[in-house]
C-alpha atoms as an extended CHARMM CRD file, in Angstrom:
* protein
*
        86  EXT
         1         1  MET       CA             46.3240000000       96.7480000000      145.3710000000  PROA      1               0.0000000000
         2         2  LEU       CA             42.6420000000       96.5230000000      145.0970000000  PROA      2               0.0000000000
         3         3  THR       CA             41.2330000000       99.8090000000      146.4280000000  PROA      3               0.0000000000
         4         4  GLN       CA             37.6820000000       99.7760000000      147.8410000000  PROA      4               0.0000000000
         5         5  GLU       CA             36.7130000000      101.6430000000      145.0630000000  PROA      5               0.0000000000
         6         6  ASP       CA             37.8120000000       98.9420000000      142.6590000000  PROA      6               0.0000000000
         7         7  HSD       CA             36.0660000000       96.3660000000      144.5790000000  PROA      7               0.0000000000
         8         8  ASN       CA             32.5550000000       98.0860000000      144.7260000000  PROA      8               0.0000000000
         9         9  CYS       CA             33.0790000000       98.2760000000      141.0900000000  PROA      9               0.0000000000
        10        10  VAL       CA             33.8380000000       94.6850000000      140.6270000000  PROA      10              0.0000000000
        11        11  ILE       CA             30.7000000000       93.8440000000      142.6440000000  PROA      11              0.0000000000
        12        12  ASP       CA             28.7880000000       96.2900000000      140.4270000000  PROA      12              0.0000000000
        13        13  LEU       CA             30.0240000000       94.5590000000      137.3310000000  PROA      13              0.0000000000
        14        14  SER       CA             29.4710000000       90.8910000000      138.4520000000  PROA      14              0.0000000000
        15        15  ASP       CA             25.9090000000       92.1570000000      139.2940000000  PROA      15              0.0000000000
        16        16  ALA       CA             25.3480000000       93.6890000000      135.7240000000  PROA      16              0.0000000000
        17        17  ALA       CA             26.8020000000       90.7070000000      134.8650000000  PROA      17              0.0000000000
        18        18  ASN       CA             24.6960000000       88.1880000000      136.1290000000  PROA      18              0.0000000000
        19        19  ARG       CA             21.3680000000       90.5290000000      135.1150000000  PROA      19              0.0000000000
        20        20  ALA       CA             22.5990000000       90.4770000000      131.6490000000  PROA      20              0.0000000000
        21        21  LEU       CA             22.8130000000       86.8880000000      131.6480000000  PROA      21              0.0000000000
        22        22  SER       CA             19.6910000000       86.6320000000      133.1360000000  PROA      22              0.0000000000
        23        23  ALA       CA             17.9740000000       88.5550000000      130.4600000000  PROA      23              0.0000000000
        24        24  GLY       CA             19.6560000000       86.3900000000      127.8160000000  PROA      24              0.0000000000
        25        25  ASN       CA             22.3550000000       88.7520000000      126.6990000000  PROA      25              0.0000000000
        26        26  GLY       CA             25.6210000000       86.4440000000      126.9190000000  PROA      26              0.0000000000
        27        27  SER       CA             27.9260000000       88.5170000000      125.0650000000  PROA      27              0.0000000000
        28        28  LEU       CA             27.3560000000       91.6640000000      127.3600000000  PROA      28              0.0000000000
        29        29  ALA       CA             27.6160000000       89.5000000000      130.2190000000  PROA      29              0.0000000000
        30        30  GLN       CA             31.1710000000       88.1140000000      129.3240000000  PROA      30              0.0000000000
        31        31  LYS       CA             32.2930000000       91.8600000000      128.3310000000  PROA      31              0.0000000000
        32        32  LEU       CA             31.0900000000       92.8300000000      131.9490000000  PROA      32              0.0000000000
        33        33  THR       CA             32.9750000000       89.6360000000      133.6400000000  PROA      33              0.0000000000
        34        34  SER       CA             36.2440000000       90.6130000000      131.4480000000  PROA      34              0.0000000000
        35        35  GLU       CA             36.2560000000       93.8520000000      132.7370000000  PROA      35              0.0000000000
        36        36  ALA       CA             35.6010000000       92.6340000000      136.5650000000  PROA      36              0.0000000000
        37        37  ASP       CA             38.1280000000       90.3700000000      135.6950000000  PROA      37              0.0000000000
        38        38  LYS       CA             40.5200000000       93.1080000000      134.6770000000  PROA      38              0.0000000000
        39        39  LEU       CA             39.9700000000       95.0440000000      137.9630000000  PROA      39              0.0000000000
        40        40  LEU       CA             40.7000000000       91.9680000000      140.1510000000  PROA      40              0.0000000000
        41        41  SER       CA             43.8390000000       91.2760000000      138.2380000000  PROA      41              0.0000000000
        42        42  ALA       CA             45.4380000000       94.7120000000      138.6460000000  PROA      42              0.0000000000
        43        43  GLY       CA             44.7140000000       94.4430000000      142.5730000000  PROA      43              0.0000000000
        44        44  ALA       CA             46.3740000000       90.7010000000      142.5430000000  PROA      44              0.0000000000
        45        45  GLY       CA             49.3270000000       90.0620000000      144.7950000000  PROA      45              0.0000000000
        46        46  GLN       CA             47.7900000000       92.3080000000      147.6780000000  PROA      46              0.0000000000
        47        47  THR       CA             48.7410000000       90.5550000000      151.1050000000  PROA      47              0.0000000000
        48        48  PHE       CA             46.6650000000       90.2330000000      153.9690000000  PROA      48              0.0000000000
        49        49  GLU       CA             48.0920000000       92.8580000000      155.8280000000  PROA      49              0.0000000000
        50        50  GLU       CA             48.1140000000       95.1280000000      153.0570000000  PROA      50              0.0000000000
        51        51  TRP       CA             44.5450000000       94.7980000000      153.0140000000  PROA      51              0.0000000000
        52        52  MET       CA             43.4780000000       94.8260000000      156.3900000000  PROA      52              0.0000000000
        53        53  GLU       CA             45.6780000000       97.8500000000      157.4650000000  PROA      53              0.0000000000
        54        54  PRO       CA             43.3870000000      100.5510000000      155.7840000000  PROA      54              0.0000000000
        55        55  ARG       CA             40.4310000000       98.7870000000      158.0500000000  PROA      55              0.0000000000
        56        56  ASN       CA             42.3510000000       99.3140000000      161.1940000000  PROA      56              0.0000000000
        57        57  TYR       CA             42.5050000000       95.6440000000      162.4920000000  PROA      57              0.0000000000
        58        58  ASN       CA             44.6750000000       94.5210000000      165.1320000000  PROA      58              0.0000000000
        59        59  LEU       CA             47.6180000000       93.2330000000      163.0050000000  PROA      59              0.0000000000
        60        60  GLU       CA             49.9080000000       92.0870000000      166.2510000000  PROA      60              0.0000000000
        61        61  LYS       CA             50.7880000000       88.2320000000      166.4240000000  PROA      61              0.0000000000
        62        62  TYR       CA             51.8400000000       85.8130000000      168.7410000000  PROA      62              0.0000000000
        63        63  ASP       CA             53.4930000000       82.2460000000      168.1830000000  PROA      63              0.0000000000
        64        64  GLY       CA             52.7680000000       82.8500000000      164.6520000000  PROA      64              0.0000000000
        65        65  ALA       CA             48.9370000000       83.7280000000      164.9390000000  PROA      65              0.0000000000
        66        66  TYR       CA             47.3260000000       87.0210000000      165.0980000000  PROA      66              0.0000000000
        67        67  VAL       CA             46.3640000000       88.0510000000      168.6920000000  PROA      67              0.0000000000
        68        68  SER       CA             42.6490000000       89.0520000000      167.6480000000  PROA      68              0.0000000000
        69        69  LYS       CA             40.5890000000       86.3380000000      167.4220000000  PROA      69              0.0000000000
        70        70  MET       CA             38.6480000000       88.3490000000      164.4840000000  PROA      70              0.0000000000
        71        71  THR       CA             41.5370000000       88.9110000000      162.4560000000  PROA      71              0.0000000000
        72        72  GLN       CA             42.4770000000       85.3210000000      162.6740000000  PROA      72              0.0000000000
        73        73  GLU       CA             39.1240000000       84.5480000000      161.5160000000  PROA      73              0.0000000000
        74        74  LEU       CA             39.4950000000       86.7170000000      158.7490000000  PROA      74              0.0000000000
        75        75  TYR       CA             43.0970000000       85.6440000000      157.7910000000  PROA      75              0.0000000000
        76        76  ASP       CA             41.7530000000       82.0330000000      157.5330000000  PROA      76              0.0000000000
        77        77  CYS       CA             39.2600000000       83.1710000000      155.1150000000  PROA      77              0.0000000000
        78        78  TRP       CA             41.8740000000       84.8310000000      153.2120000000  PROA      78              0.0000000000
        79        79  LEU       CA             43.5520000000       81.9640000000      152.6870000000  PROA      79              0.0000000000
        80        80  ALA       CA             41.4110000000       79.7020000000      152.2400000000  PROA      80              0.0000000000
        81        81  GLY       CA             39.8390000000       82.2440000000      149.3230000000  PROA      81              0.0000000000
        82        82  GLY       CA             43.6580000000       81.7590000000      147.7040000000  PROA      82              0.0000000000
        83        83  GLY       CA             44.9280000000       84.9910000000      149.3650000000  PROA      83              0.0000000000
        84        84  HSD       CA             48.5520000000       85.4510000000      149.1650000000  PROA      84              0.0000000000
        85        85  LEU       CA             50.8670000000       84.5940000000      152.0790000000  PROA      85              0.0000000000
        86        86  LYS       CA             52.9740000000       87.3760000000      152.1550000000  PROA      86              0.0000000000
C-alpha cells in the first residue's frame, strides 16, 4: 500500500528528476526516477477502497456504482489511470 508519505516522496523525487534533467544531468535524473519507480512498485496492487478508506470517503454502493458522485468520479479516474479493480 502506498502511504501518503511515500506518495509525497514520489512527487518530490519526480520534481527533482525533472530539475536534474533540465540542468543537463541525465544520469542523476535517471537515478531519481528509478527511486520513484521503486516506491510506486512497492505500493502497487492497492485497491481503490484501500486507497480511499483512510481519506474517509463514502464507499457505499448501490446497483454497482458508488452512492457518492464524488467517489464515483474518483473511481472512474482511478480506473482510467490503470488502478486495480479489486
